[in-house]
C-alpha positions in Angstrom: 73.0 214.5 31.6 74.3 216.5 34.4 75.9 215.5 37.8 76.9 217.2 40.9 79.4 215.4 43.0 80.0 217.1 46.5 82.4 216.4 49.5 86.0 216.2 50.2 88.6 217.3 52.9 91.0 214.2 52.4 92.1 212.0 49.7 89.8 209.2 51.0 86.8 211.5 50.1 88.4 213.1 47.1 89.7 210.2 45.0 86.6 208.0 45.2 84.7 211.1 43.9 86.9 211.5 41.0 86.8 207.7 40.2 82.8 208.1 40.0 83.2 211.0 37.9 85.4 209.1 35.4 83.1 206.2 35.4 80.2 208.5 34.4 82.2 210.3 31.8 83.2 206.7 30.3 79.7 205.9 29.9 78.3 209.5 29.0 81.2 211.2 27.3 79.3 214.6 27.1 78.0 214.4 30.7 78.5 217.8 32.4 79.8 217.0 35.8 80.2 219.7 38.6 82.0 219.3 41.8 81.3 221.0 45.1 83.9 221.5 47.9 84.7 223.5 50.9 86.9 226.6 50.4 90.5 226.1 51.8 90.3 222.2 51.6 92.6 220.1 49.3 89.7 219.0 46.9 89.9 222.8 45.5 93.2 221.9 44.0 93.0 218.1 43.5 89.8 218.3 41.7 91.1 220.5 38.8 94.3 218.5 38.3 91.9 215.7 37.6 90.2 217.6 34.9 86.9 218.7 36.3 85.3 222.1 37.7 84.7 222.6 41.1 82.9 225.4 43.1 83.8 225.9 46.9 81.2 226.8 49.8 82.4 228.6 52.9 81.7 225.7 55.1 83.9 224.0 57.8 83.2 221.2 60.5 81.9 221.5 64.2 84.9 221.5 66.6 84.7 219.3 69.7 85.3 222.5 71.8 84.1 226.0 72.1 85.6 228.1 69.4 84.7 231.2 67.3 84.4 229.0 64.5 81.7 227.0 66.2 79.6 230.0 67.1 79.7 231.0 63.4 78.9 227.5 62.4 74.9 227.6 61.9 75.4 231.1 60.0 78.1 229.2 57.8 75.5 226.0 57.2 72.6 228.5 56.4 74.6 230.5 53.9 76.1 227.3 52.3 72.7 225.5 52.1 71.3 228.7 50.3 74.6 228.9 48.0 74.0 225.0 47.3 70.4 225.6 46.4 71.2 228.5 43.9 73.8 226.1 42.6 71.5 223.5 42.0 68.9 225.8 40.3 71.5 227.1 37.8 73.1 223.9 37.2 69.9 221.7 37.1 71.5 218.4 37.6 69.7 215.0 37.0 71.6 213.7 40.1 73.7 214.5 43.2 76.4 212.2 44.6 77.7 213.0 48.3 81.0 211.3 49.3 81.2 212.7 52.6 83.0 215.9 54.2 82.0 219.0 54.9 80.7 220.5 51.7 78.4 217.2 50.9 76.0 218.2 53.8 74.5 221.5 52.4 74.5 220.1 48.8 72.5 217.0 49.8 70.3 219.1 52.1 69.2 221.2 49.2 69.1 218.5 46.8 66.7 216.2 48.7 64.5 219.1 49.4 64.2 219.6 45.7 63.5 215.9 45.3 66.6 215.5 42.9 67.8 211.9 42.8 70.6 211.7 45.6 73.3 209.0 46.4 75.7 208.7 49.1 78.8 206.9 49.1 80.1 205.7 52.6 83.8 204.8 52.4 84.4 203.4 56.1 83.3 200.7 58.4 82.0 203.5 60.6 79.7 206.0 59.0 80.7 209.6 59.0 78.3 212.0 60.9 77.2 214.1 57.7 76.3 210.6 55.8 74.3 209.4 59.0 72.4 212.6 59.4 71.3 212.6 55.6 70.9 208.7 55.2 67.2 209.0 55.5 66.8 211.8 53.0 68.8 210.0 50.0 67.7 207.5 47.5 70.5 205.1 47.9 73.6 204.4 50.0 76.6 202.5 48.5 78.8 201.2 51.2 82.0 199.3 51.7 81.4 197.0 54.6 78.7 194.6 55.7 76.5 195.7 58.5 76.1 199.0 57.5 72.5 199.0 58.3 73.2 199.8 62.0 73.8 203.4 60.6 71.4 203.5 57.6 68.0 202.2 56.5 68.5 198.7 55.5 66.4 199.1 52.4 68.6 201.8 50.9 71.9 200.1 51.6 73.9 198.3 48.6 77.2 196.8 49.3 79.4 197.9 46.4 83.0 198.2 48.0 84.9 201.6 47.4 85.5 203.2 44.2 89.1 203.3 43.3 90.7 204.7 40.2 91.0 202.3 37.4 94.6 203.1 36.6 95.9 202.1 40.3 96.1 198.5 39.4 97.7 198.8 36.0 100.9 200.2 37.0 104.1 198.9 35.0 107.0 198.1 37.6 109.7 199.1 34.6 108.0 202.4 34.4 107.8 202.9 38.1 111.4 202.3 38.5 112.4 204.9 35.7 109.9 207.3 37.0 111.2 207.4 40.5 114.8 206.7 39.7 114.9 203.4 41.6 117.2 200.2 41.2 115.0 197.4 39.8 117.5 194.7 41.5 116.5 196.1 44.9 113.7 195.9 47.2 111.3 198.8 47.3 109.2 199.9 50.5 106.3 202.2 50.1 105.3 204.3 53.2 102.0 206.4 53.0 100.4 207.9 55.9 97.2 209.4 53.9 96.9 212.4 51.7 97.7 214.7 54.6 100.4 212.7 56.1 100.9 210.7 59.5 103.1 211.8 62.4 103.8 208.4 63.7 104.8 206.8 60.3 106.9 210.0 59.7 108.9 209.8 63.0 109.4 205.9 62.7 110.5 206.3 59.3 112.9 209.1 60.0 114.5 207.0 62.6 114.5 204.2 60.5 116.5 205.5 57.7 120.0 204.0 58.6 118.5 200.6 58.9 116.9 200.7 55.6 120.4 202.0 53.8 122.1 199.1 55.8 119.5 196.4 54.5 119.6 197.8 51.0 116.2 198.4 50.8 114.9 201.5 48.5 112.3 203.9 50.1 109.2 206.1 48.6 108.1 207.9 51.6 105.0 210.1 51.3 105.3 212.3 54.2 102.3 215.1 53.7 102.6 218.7 53.3 103.3 219.7 56.9 106.2 217.1 57.5 107.7 217.4 54.4 110.5 220.0 54.9 111.8 218.3 57.7 111.4 214.9 56.0 113.3 216.1 52.9 116.1 217.3 55.3 116.3 214.1 56.9 116.5 211.9 53.7 118.8 214.3 51.7 122.0 212.3 53.4 120.4 208.9 52.1 119.7 210.0 48.4 122.4 208.0 47.1 120.8 204.8 48.5 117.3 205.8 46.9 115.6 206.7 50.2 113.3 209.6 49.2 110.7 211.6 50.8 108.1 212.9 48.8 105.4 215.5 49.9 102.7 213.9 47.8 102.7 211.1 45.0 100.3 211.9 42.3 101.3 208.6 40.3 100.2 206.2 42.8 99.7 203.4 40.3 103.6 203.6 39.7 104.2 204.0 43.4 102.1 200.7 44.1 103.9 198.9 41.1 107.2 199.7 42.3 106.6 198.6 46.0 107.3 195.3 47.2 105.8 196.2 50.6 103.7 198.9 51.7 103.4 200.6 55.1 100.1 202.1 55.6 97.4 204.0 57.8 94.3 201.9 57.5 91.8 204.5 56.0 89.2 202.8 53.6 90.5 204.0 50.5 94.0 202.8 51.4 92.7 199.5 52.4 90.8 199.4 48.9 93.6 200.4 46.9 95.8 197.5 48.6 93.3 195.0 47.9 93.0 195.9 44.2 97.0 196.1 43.8 97.5 192.9 45.8 100.3 194.5 48.0 102.0 192.8 51.1 101.3 195.7 53.7 101.8 196.8 57.4 98.9 198.5 58.7 99.5 201.2 61.5 95.5 202.2 62.0 95.1 205.9 63.1 93.8 206.3 66.7 92.6 209.8 66.0 89.4 208.7 64.3 85.6 208.1 65.0 85.0 205.1 66.8 88.6 203.6 66.0 87.4 202.9 62.7 90.7 202.4 61.0 91.5 199.4 63.5 88.3 197.7 62.3 89.3 198.4 58.5 92.7 196.7 59.3 91.4 193.9 61.1 89.0 193.0 58.3 92.2 192.2 56.6 94.4 190.6 59.3 91.5 188.3 60.3 91.8 186.8 56.6 95.5 186.6 56.9 95.9 189.4 54.5 97.9 191.8 56.2 100.0 192.7 59.2 98.9 195.1 62.2 100.9 197.3 64.3 99.2 199.5 66.8 100.0 203.3 66.6 101.2 203.1 70.3 103.6 200.2 69.2 104.8 201.5 66.0 108.1 203.7 67.4 109.4 200.3 68.6 108.1 197.5 66.6 107.3 198.9 63.1 110.4 198.7 61.2 111.3 195.3 63.1 108.3 193.8 61.4 108.4 195.7 58.1 112.3 194.5 57.5 111.6 191.1 58.4 108.7 191.0 56.0 110.8 192.5 53.2 113.4 189.8 53.7 110.6 187.1 53.3 109.4 186.8 49.8 107.3 183.6 50.7 105.1 185.6 53.2 105.1 188.8 51.0 103.4 186.1 48.3 100.9 184.8 50.8 99.7 188.0 52.0 99.5 189.4 48.3 97.1 186.4 47.4 94.9 186.5 50.2 94.3 190.6 50.2 93.6 190.2 46.1 90.8 187.8 47.2 89.3 190.8 49.1 89.1 193.1 46.2 86.1 194.6 44.8 87.4 195.7 41.2 83.9 196.6 40.0 82.8 198.9 42.8 83.0 202.0 40.8 80.9 200.3 38.1 78.4 199.0 40.5 78.1 202.6 42.2 77.4 204.4 39.0 74.8 201.7 38.0 72.9 202.6 41.3 73.1 206.2 40.4 71.8 205.8 37.0 68.9 203.5 38.4 67.8 206.4 40.8 67.6 208.7 37.6 65.4 206.2 35.6 63.0 205.8 38.8 
C-alpha cells in the first residue's frame, strides 16, 4: 500500500505525522510512505532523520501584511497544486493524510479533486486555516478536543486525541541520567519552548540560572536554533552544576524520563506528551497564536487540576517562583502527575490509522 503524508512547519505538525507513518509501517512493514513538505521548513530535515523520504513544494504562508511574498502567493499555490498533482499521478497513493501547515493544502486539494481517500489530523483546540478550508473536501477529520464540529462537518469528525511517538512514554531514567550527564540524586527541570524555541521562556530561564544553581536543581533547557548561541554562552558558567542549554532535543523520551518538573508552552503536541508521560508541569501559553488556542489547551489541564498556568505576561516575574516551589514539593508533583495521566489518550495514533484504513476500504 502507498501513502502520502503532507504538512509541517513546526514540530507540532511533524512529529504527529511521523507517529502516523510509524503506525502504518508497524501494520504494513512493506508500505510505501512519501512525505510532502515545504522547502526551507524544518520537516525537510526532521522527516529524513526519522527514516522517511520527503519531497518539498515551493509554498509559503500568507502574511498578514502586504509583502512581495503575498503578491507571489497565488502563483506559488497554483504551481504547488500542479506539482502535487503530478506527484499523486506518479506515486499513486491509496490514501493521503494532511497534518496542517502550508504543504498540506496543495496536496489535499489535488488528492480530493482526484477522489483519493483523504484524512485530516487537527492537533489544536482551534482549527488551523488550511484544515478549516479543506474540511468539507476530505473523508474524515481526526481531532484532539471536543466541540470541533464548530469548525468541521460533524459527521466527519472523530475524537481520537493527538498521535504521540510511542517511545515518548517509555524512557528509562537511569539511561536518561547517563545520556545527559546528570546526577540521579538531584531534581531535574526540563524547559521546552516548542521546536522553534520561545523567547519568553528563554529570557526567564537565563535570568533564573543563579537561582537554579543555588537550589541544587539540574536543567535541560531546549532553546531553539535562534536563541541557542546566546543561551549556550549564558549557561556555560553553570555547566558544573548540570545546567545545560541545548538547541534541540532529539531524545525527548529520555528528557521526559529525566525530568521531575517540565516548564513548557502549551502547544497541542506538548500537552499530549505531558499527559502521556504523566509529568508535573508549569505551562506558559504563547500569546502569538490564532484565537489564543494555547491558553485553551492549557486550561483543559488546569481545570482538571493537572497543571499550573502562568501567563506569558507574568512569566518574567512569576515563572521561576512557581517552578521552584513545585520542585520543592514532591507531594504536589505526584498529585499533578496522577491527574494529568488521566487525560492521556495512549491509543490516539492507532485510532487515527484505523480511520485511515476504513476510508481506504470504503
